[in-house]
Structure formats: C-alpha cells, structure tokens
N, C-alpha and C positions, 0 to 999 in steps of 0.2 A: 562598489554599488552592487546590491543583490536585488534581482528582479523577482519578486514573489515572497510573501510572508507566510508560507506554509511550513511543513515539517522540515524539509530540506533547507530552505533558505534561512529560517530562523536558527537552525542548528549550526549552519556555517557561521552566521552572525555571532552567536553566543560564544562559539569556540574562538573566533577571531578576537573578540573582546577579552576573553580569558588569556589569550596569548599576547595581549598588550597592544593590539592594533586599535587606534583611538578614533578613527574616522570611518565608520561603517554606516552606510545609508541603505535601509531596506525600503523598497518601493512596493506597495501592495495596492492592487486594484480595488479591494473592498474596504469596508470601514474597520476602525479600531474600537469596536464596542461589542458587547455580548461575547466576552472572551472565555466563557466556560465550555468545557467539553459537554457534548449533548447528553451524556449519561450522568453528568454531575448536575446539569440544569433541569433535567426532566426525569419523570418516572420511567422505568425500563421499557414499557410498551410504547410510550411516546418517543423515546429516544430511538428505538428500533424503527419506528415508522419514519422518523426524520431521516434516518440513514438509508433505508431501502426504498422509500417512496417520497422523494424530495420535493414533490410539487408544492407542498406547503412551506418549504424552507425559503425565506426571503433571500438567502445567500446563494441559492442554487442558480447556476448560470452556465449556458453552453454557447461558447463563442465560435463554434465550427458548424459546418453543414455536413451531415452524414451522407455518404454516397452508397452505403451498403445497409440501409435501414432494414430491420430494426437494430442492427449493431451500431453502437455509438450514437444512438438516438434515445428517445423515451427518457429513461432515468440516468442517462450518461451525461456528465457535466462536471463543472468545478464548484467549489464552495468558496465564493468570493468574499473573504473576510480575513482579518489578521488572525493567524493560526491555521487557516485553511483546513485541510483534511486531517491535521493532527487533532482537531476537535471532534472528529467523527470515528476514528479508527478504534478497533477493539484490542489493540495492544499485542497482537500475535507477533512474536519476535523469533524468527527462524533464519538461520544462515542459508545462503545459496548453496546448493549441493555441489559436491566435488565434480560430478559428471557435467554440470553446467559451467562451473568455474574453469574447467579445462579449456574453454574457448575464450576466457578473459586474458588480458595481458598478464604475463607471469608475475610481474612486479606487483600489480594490484592484487591478484589472487593471493600472493604470498603475504602481503600486508594484512589482508583480511583474515587469513586462515592460519598462518604459520608464526610470524613474528613481525612486529612493526617497530622500527627505529631501535632495534636491539632488545625490545621488551615483549610483553605479551601481545598476541595478535589483536587487531582491532575488534574482531567479533567478540573475543573474550572480554576485552576492556569495556566495550559498550554494554554487553549483556550484564556484567557485574554492576555497572552504573545504573542500569534499568531495574536491577533487582530480580533478574531472571537467571535460570540455570545456564551457565555458559557452556555446558557439555553438549555434544551432539545428541540427537534423539536416541540413537542406539546405545548411548552410554548413560542414559537416565533411567531411573527406577520405573519399572512397569507399575502402573497404578490401576489400569482397567484391562481386563482380558475379555474380548468379545470373540468367541469362537477361536479362530486361528490367528487373530490379530492381537498384538501386545501394544497397548497404547500408554503414553505418558501424559501427564498434565500438560496442556498447551502452554508453553512459556509466554506469559502475557505481562506486558509492562503496565500494570493497572494497580490502582489503590482503591479499596472499598472503604466506605464511611457511612455513618448513620445506620438506621434500622429499617430503611425502606428499599434496600437493594441498590442503592446508588453507588457509583464508582466513576473513576476517570482514568483514562489512559494517558501515558506520558505525552506532554507537549513541551517544547522549549519555553513556552510561555510560563510554565510552572516555576521558572527561575525568577520571574518578574511580577507575577500576580498569584494570589492564593487560589489554588485550583478548586476549592470548595465554595468560598464566598465571592471570589472575583476581586477581592480587595487588592490594591496595588502594594507590591513589596518594594524592594530596592530598585531604583531605576537602572536599566542596563547601561553601565558606563561604556562610553565609546560608540554606542549605537543610537542612531536616529531613525525614526519611522516617518515615511511619507505615505499616508493611506488615502483611500478614495482617489487614487491616481493610476490611470492606465498608461502602460508603457507601449507606445506606438511602434517604436523601432529602436534598434541599437544604432548609435551615431558612429558611422565609419568614416575615417579621414586617413588618406594615404594608406588604405588597406588595414588600418588598425582601429580597434574599438576605442572610442574616446569619451563615451558616455551614452546617454539615452535621450530620446525624444519622448516627452510625456504629455499627458493631458489630464487635468483634474476633472473629476466627475461634475456633472451639472450642465445645464444648457449654456452657460457662459464660459465653460472651460476652454482655455486657449492652450495650444501646443507650445511647449518651451523645451529648451535643451538643458540638461544637467550634465556637467563634465565629471569624469571619474577616471582614475588610473587603471582600474580593472572593473569589468562587468561580469557578474555571475548570473546565468539564466537558471532560475529556480521557480518558474511559473507553472509547473505541471508539464507533463510530456508534450501535449499538443500545442499549448501556448508557447512553450520554450522552443518547440520545433518551428512554429511560425516565425518567431523572432530570429531563430538561427537561419532559416531559409532566406529571410530578408537580408540579414547580414552577409551571408555567403554570396548572395546574388549581387550585393553592393560591391563586395571585394572582387567578384568574378562575374560580370554581367552575362557571360555565356553559360553559366551553370544552370541546369534545370531547377525550377523552384519546387523541388520535391525531396522528401526524405523517406527512404524505405525502412522496413524493419519493425514497424509498429506492432506491438504485441499487447495482449492482456491475458490473464490467466483463464484457462478452460475449467469451468466449475459446473458440476452437476451433482445431484444427490436425490435423497428421498426423505420424507418426513413420516413418522410413525408414532401412533399412540398405543401403548401397551398397558394392559390391565393384568394384575396378578390374581388369577382366579383359583390357583391351585393351593393346596395345603400340605404338600409333600416336602416343603423345605428345600426343594432342589435349587441349585445355583443358577440355573437358566443360562449357563455359559458366561455369566458376569461375575467378576471377582475383584476384590481389593486386597492388597498385601496384608498379611497378618490375620486374615479371616479364613478359618478352615472350611466353613460351609455357609457362605454368604447367600442371603436371599435378596429379593427385589429391593427391600428397604435399605440394604447395605450399599447400594450404588450411590455414591456421592454425586450430586448435581455438579455440572461443570463442563469444561471443554477438554477433550482428549485428542491426541494426534499420534500418528505413526507414519513413517515413510514407506511407500510401496516399493515394489520391485522397480529397478531403474528403467525397465522397458515401459512402465506405465507413466513415468515422468510426473508423478503426482504424490501428494500427501493426502492421507485419509484422516478426516476430522469427524469425531463423533461428539456432539453436544447433547448432554443429558439434563433434562429438567424433571422435577418431581412436584407438580402443582398440588397434589393431594396424596395422602397415603394410598399405596397400592397402584398408583398410576405413574408411568414414565413416559416422557416425550423424548423421542429420538430425532435429532437432525443429523443425518449421515450425509457427508459430502466429500467429494474429492476436488482438490485444487491442483491443476496440472499446467504444464508449460506449453504455451504456444511458441513455436520457433519463429524468430525473425526472418523475414524474406521479402521479396519484391511484391508479393500479392497484397500486402497491407502497408499503407503509407499515408503520410500527411503531405498535402499538395496545396500550394498557394497560387492564386491568380495574380500574376506579376504585372498588374496594371493599376494605375491610379495612385491615390495617396495611401499612406500607411494608416491603419493596419490593412494588409492584404487579406482578401477573402480566403478563408481556409476551409478545405474539405478533407474528410477522413474516409478512406477506403479500407475495409477490413474483410479478410477472407481466410478461412482455414486452408492450409496446405495439406496434401495427402498425409504427411507425417502427423499433422494435428488431428486429422480425422481418425487416424489410428489411435491416438490418445483418447479421443471420445469413446471409441469402441472398447478399448481396454478398461477405461474407467467404468463403463457399464458392466463389464465382466466382474470387476471387483465389487460393484454395488450388488450385482446378482448374488455373488458369493456371500456377502454380509447378510443380505436379505434371506437367503436360504438358511443361514445359521440362526437368524432370529426366528424364522418359522419353526425350525426344529426345536429350539431351546425354549420357546415360549408357547408352543402348541398352537401356532397361528395357521390360518388358511393359506395354502401355498398359491396365492394369486401371483402370476408373473408380473414383474416390474414392467410398466408400459412407458417407454420413453418417447417424448416428442421429437420432431425434427429439431436438431440443435440450432439451426438458423431461424426457425420460426416456432419457438416454444409457446405452448398455451400457458404454462405455469413457469414464471421466472423466479429469481431469488426472493422477490417480494411476496411469494406465496407463504413464507414462514411468518408473516405478520399475524398477530393474534386474531384479527377479524377474519382473515382468510382461513386459517386453520380451524377456528371455532365454527365456521359456517359449514364445515364438512360433516355429512351425515354419518360416514363410516370412520373407522380408526386408521385407515390407510392400508398399504403404503401409498404415498402421493409423491410422484417424481417431479422434479423441477430442474431447470438449468439457468445459468446466468448468460445474458447476452454479452457479447464482447463490448467492453467499455463501461460496464456497470460495477466492476469489482474495485474500482479506484486503484488498479494495479497496472495501468498502461505504461509502457516503457519501450526502450531499445532503439529509438530513432537517432540518438546521438552517442553511439557506443564508444567507450574507451578503447583505444587501440585502433580506431578507424577515423571517424569524424573528429574525435578528441584524441590527444596523445595520452600517455599514462600519467600525466600531471593534470588531467582534467581540462586542459586548454585546447581550444580549437586550433588545429594544425594550420588552417588557412586564414585565420583572423587573430593576430596577436592581441593580447589584452582581453580576450573573451573566453569565459569558462562556463561550465555547466555542472549541475548536480541533480540528484534525484534519479528515479528509475529510468528516465530517458537515457542515462549514461550507461545502463547495463548492456554488455554485449550479448548476454543471454539472461532471461529472467529466472530460469529454474522453476521449481515448484513452490519455493518458499515465498511467503508473504514478504514484500520488499522493504518493510520499514527498518529492520535491523541493519540491512545493508545500506539503506539510505543514510541512516544516522552514522554508520561507520565511515562511509565515503565522505560525508560532510565534515567529519573530524579530520580526515586525511586532506581534503581540499583546503581547509582552514590553515593547516600547517604549510601547505604549498604557498598560499597567498601571504601568510605572515612572513615567511622567509623572503618572498619577493619584496615585501614592504619594509624589510630590514629588521623585523623582530627575530629573536633567537629562540625558536621553539625547543622545548625539552623533549623528553621521551614520549610524552603524551599528555593529553588533557583529561583529567578525571574529575569526578564530582568535587573532590576535595580541592583540586586546583582551581576549579571554576568558581 
C-alpha cells in the first residue's frame, strides 16, 4: 500500500508493477480527474499563475497550521489530486551535490552516484530515462556566459508540443495516460487506485504496520481499515511526518510527537528587463558556443544553471526570455540548502481521534543566515556584471528581510512584472514552504534504515524528499525518482520478486 499519489508514490508503484509485484494499492486524498500537467492544460501565463499563486487552484490544500507565519503559510500547501506535484513541477533534474551526500548513508550515496546493483548509478539511469544529460554540471558544455559565470542548459525532464509554447514535465502518469490529450493508455497492470480517500493513520498491531485507517471524502464518509503487508508513506513531507508521528507514538507511547529537521530550499533573486540601445555590436558579456561576436539577439531564451562555490551551498539559475526584439527579461535566482536541525520541525497534538492536529515551525539557523548573506553577495556580483556590460544605472540591490519579504516568488507573475514602472532590478525571495521542496524529517540512516524502512515500526517505509538526510542545493525530483526506484526493488525482493539490475524505460 502506497499512501499518496504524487511523484514519489506513483514512481514507486510503477516500478513495483514493472518488477512483477501484482497487488499494489495507491491511496490518494484527491480526485482522479484533471490529470494533465498545468503547462499542458494551460497557456504559459495561466500555468505560472496556478503554480505560484495557487488561490484559484481547486486542488490546493494546506492540512497543517503554521507556527512561524508567513513561512509555511500563504501559498504553502499540497496539490490534492492524483499526480500531485508531478503535474506542477518544471522538470529541473539535478543530483544532490557530493558535499551534501557526504552526510547520507554510504550505501545509499553509492547507489545514487557510483554504481547500483553492479550497473550504472541510479542518477545516471534515471537521467537517461528522463532524457536529460546524465553528466554533472561541471562536465556539461557551457551554453551561456554571464560575466564570470559559465552556465549550462538546465537539465529539464520536459517535452514541448504545439505552437503556443505548451509543454509538460515528466509524471509517472505519462505511462498510463496521454500527457497532451489526457486520453487513457494501457491500464497499469498490478496497480489499483483508491482516490478521494484520506488516510487517517497507519494501523499498528503488535508494533508492526498492518495497513491503514481511511475515510472517503464527503459528508457520509466512514472510517474503515485496509490491510496491507507493507505501507509506504508518500504523502508529501508534512503529511508523511504526521502519519509517521502517529505510528511511532502508537509503537512507543512515550515518544514525543515531533519530528525535527524540516527543511526547504533558501531561494532569492532579482528580476530585470534589459533593452539593447547600443549599435556597437558588443557582446554585453553574454555568449553562446560557436559565435565569435554574439549580440543581444544571439541569447537563446531558456533556463541556465551553474553550481556556486561550496561555501554558498547554492545553484545559480538564470532564466532568459525575449518577449520582443531587442528586449531581454532576466530572472536571476539562487537555490540554496537549509540545514536540517531542531529549530524547524513538524509537531502533532497527541490527543483525540486521528488525524492529529499538525503544526509546522520553521526558522533559519545561523548557518542558513550565512547562506542568505552569501547568496546576496553572488546576486550583487551578477548585478554588477550586468550593469557594466549593458550600461545600466548602478542602483544597489535592495533586499527585504528574508522572514518578511515584500516581494515573494509570486512577483515574477506577468501581472506583477508588467505593473512595474521601471525596468528593475526587482529583488524577491521565497518564503519557506513555498518551493514545494520541503524535506528531511524522516532521514535515511536515522528514522529510516538504509532500506527505506522505519527502524522502530516493521512493515512501514517512506519515500520522497522527507527521507533525505540533507537536501543539498539541487531540486529534489531526480533524487526522489532515483530513490523510488531503489525502494521498489527493496519491496519487490521482500515480496518474493527477483529484481534484475535495474528498471529502465524499456523494461517498464
């Protein structure tokens, strides 16, 4: 039984089916309709609005109470629908950095990075299946030079179609429905879905997970138990933490109903509109391979990335758009690591019926404040290069208080940018909990063993970013998909299947 039908849960399910496990049940709190990626179903502006400003999304849901508002409040929540956040992400597929993997269990890090079951490492296998470059960023070809930074195309698991800029990022649903039309393809053999059904708790008997207690949506929904040999928590970090806290408390009533280590990525940047008013043919510090003297029109729109110095614990992203000849829009941002610690946690009120009331507390540690400061230094450097190379007015970047920003990531919405009287730069930052990257409450090698199992609750497993010991700076999806494949092999072996060296697209 898999609790949660998002990217992690569905990927575990499809790999289990490919390995011959014939009785997999996915329980999802949301409906099984409207199964297209938001960038497939909508024009680019509406899709971005749905992602960054989810108030109008009927699937948006926040089942926790934030204790550190505005962090984990406002636009922080889940997408309660089959497919979950896999229908919203932008496909960025980066591996966790070596400096962060150093704190992961050695066996897990080796499977991801070095070799898995005697073959290619999981990162490489999954990257190839997604159609992205499996090499590290520093081994990929430089595509864009911005001053002193050498950037490559952001590895993105996306497919473009049509003539109106539409595209979709990978979802495990792509194996079962057409990602453009939504039409059903082959039914997933061995997998059943139970949607519009909330999982209230994991059923614990004699200290072991024996199934779950569920309640179907609607005013007449009654609680009932479903038995299972194994239960996998894949409901998103905070909901999986709530279910884990309840299960751990049932197995050990003296255990505090709290999980520390909650993290999200630290993200801030600036937006800039640049006009080419010169006629000298200068390169303005921007270049593409093979061009001896590129001008503004030679910069290809798209997303570019490079890794910063390890001390910054961040990746630099530069998104370039060209809405009209002679105009460039720059979205410059850094995505950095928040370290797991006791200052950020998920806590339940251990009274009454399930589900227990869940609260989220989030605070940056001193080391995280250092990342904020170092990111701003990098942004200052990039801005200074743009000033020099485009002949802009050297207005200092003005950053808000990270804990109470005036402009959040929703600032890059077209209506926000279009309402600005000047061309920028406009700084912004993301509140914790709004990047959809929260994790680290159920770390492998601590709460979980290196086989993804709860050390204190046999029969209970977890997947997704909640299981990361450290988040690193990388977007979590490539690691989520890689660990889902690894967990599927663990479960298949326990089920009596005989996994081979790995599950590839051809095998599946």
